[in-house]
N, C-alpha and C positions, 0 to 999 in steps of 0.2 A: 269609637267606644259608644257613642250615643246611637242606639238603634231606632229604626222607624217604627212608629206606633201600629201601622197596619199589619205588621208581622210580629207584634209584641208578644213575647212569651208571658206566661202567667207569673213566673217567678224570676227575680233578678237580685243583684246586689246594686245598691244605690250609693253613689259618691257625691256628696254635697260639697259645693265649692264656696269660697269667700265671695261676698258681695263686692260691688265696685268701690265702695268707700274704703274698705280695708285694703283692697288691691292698690289703690292710689297711694296709700300711706306706707307700703312696703319698701324696704331699702334693698332687698335682694329677691332672687327668685324670678321666674318668668311665668306669666299667666296666673289665673286664679288658683289659690292654694286649696288643696283638699282639706276640709274642716270636719267632715263626718263621714263614716262608713257605716252602712246599715243594710239589713235585709229583713225578711219577714217569713212567717210560717216555718220556723225551724223545728218546733216541737213535733214529734211524730203524730200524724193525724191533723196537723195544722192546715187551715184552708184560706187564711187571710191573703188576699191578693195585694200586689204592690200598690195599686192606685188607692185601695181602701186604706192601707197603712200610711201612704203618703198624705192622704187627706186628713188623717188623724193628726199628723204632724203639722201640716200647714194651715189647718182650720178651714172654716167654711169660706168658699170663694166669694159669695155674695155679701156676707156681713163681717167676715174676719173673725167671728167668734170661734172658740175652740174649747178644748178640755185638756188642761195640762195633767190632769190626774190619769189620763189615758195615754200619755206620751211622755217618756223621759226626756226626749228632745225639747219639747215645749217647756217642761219643768225647769230644766237647767238654763235654757235661754231666758225664761222669765226671772229666775233667780239672779241672773246676771244683770238684767235690766233693773231689778230692785237694787242691786248693789251699785250700779252706775248712777241711777237717778235718785236714790234715796227714798224710794216709794215705801209706803207702809201697807203691806199685804200680810198680816200675821198668819193667815190661814193658807197661804200659798204652799202647796206641797203636802198639806195635811189631808190624807185620804179619809180621815174620819170627820172632816168638816166640809161635806159635800152637799149640804142642804141647798135648796133652790135659791134662797135669798143670798146665801154666801157666794154661790157661783155667779149670781147676777152682779154682785159687787165686785167681782174679779174680771168682769168682761173687758173693761178698759185695757187692762194689762194683757189679757188673752188676745185682744186685737192687735196690740203692739208686738206681741210675740208672733202672731200670724204674719204681720208685715215684715218682721225681721227674717223669719225663715223663708217667707215668699220671695225675698230679695236674693236668696242664694241659688244660683244656677246648679244644675245637677247633671250627672251622667249616669248611665246604667250599663251594667254588664249582664248579658242574657245567660242565665243558668237555670234551665227549667227542670230541675231535679225534684225528687220526692223529699217531703219533710222528714226529719229524723236525725239521729246523732251522727250518721255518716254523710250528711248533706255536704256537697261540694261548696254550696253557698256559705255554709258555716265556716268551712276551711278558708275560703277566700276572704270572708269578713274579718276573721281573727288575724290572719296574716297581713291583710292590707292595713288594718289598725296598727298592728305592731310595727309594720314598715314605716309608716308616716308619723308615728308618735315621736314626740320630742321628750317624753317623760324620762327624767334622770339620765339623760345621755346627750352628747353634743347634738345640737339641733340640726336636723336635716333640712327643714324648710320652716323657719320660725314664723310665728304670727307677727303682724304689724303691731306697733305700740297701741294702735287704736282698736285692736280686736276686742269685741265685746266679752269674750270668754275670760279676759283678765279680771273681770269683776265677779266671776262665779265663786261660789263658796265651796267648791269641790277642788281640792288641790290636784287631783289627777287630771281634771279637765284643764286647769290652768297650766300644769306642767307639761301635758301632752300637746297643748295647742290644738285640741280637737274637742268637738262636742260629743266625745265618747269618754267613758271611764273604764269599761271593761277592756282587757287585753292590752292596755297602753303600756304596761310594764313587762310585756312578754317579748321574747325574741321571735323573729319571723323565720320560717323555714326557707332556706335559699332556693329549694326546688319550686317554691311558690311563684317565683318570678317567671319561670318558663311556663308554668300553668296559666298564669295571668296573661302573658303574651298571647298564648293560644286562644284563650277565651275572648280577649279583646279583638283578635283577628276574626274570630267566628261571629262576634256581634257586629262588627263593622261590615261584614259581607252578608249579613242576614237578609238585607233588602235587595 
């Protein structure tokens, strides 16, 4: 499922997995658990490339600094760290409080968010289609989230007791066991599994 970079398509669906600490604490399951599904440039005319979007989520490699106001992933990971550690960041998530001095005061937490997200290994599925409402990437993203979500249903692959998301202030994140809140309450299309299998095979043989 993890494709080689030298033949990397411009567009993909990204699956982030749990870090090693959470993996060690799990009582069931095998291998790292999928904790987030995402893609990029879904809106018609969208041109954001995967590595650009990924860098927005992971922050700057050299300094660890980032901007949670430009990444919902960073926002909810930071909110969870605030809940776990008891930090005081009253402007976190406030898009109207983005003055330079405020953002400078948030960088310690931004760096911790970067470290947390950076510790999550990821896989990608190659789907180099056009942006727009009929995007296959959008279909895969929605159905993959619906498939692995534990929200209000018997858990398929529950998170460990130490999973950071338990401290999130969003019930859908906590209930789903994912760093996603959209589509976690939706059923998945059974035909999606055959489509996913074919896409994974294509990605694996791309190189």
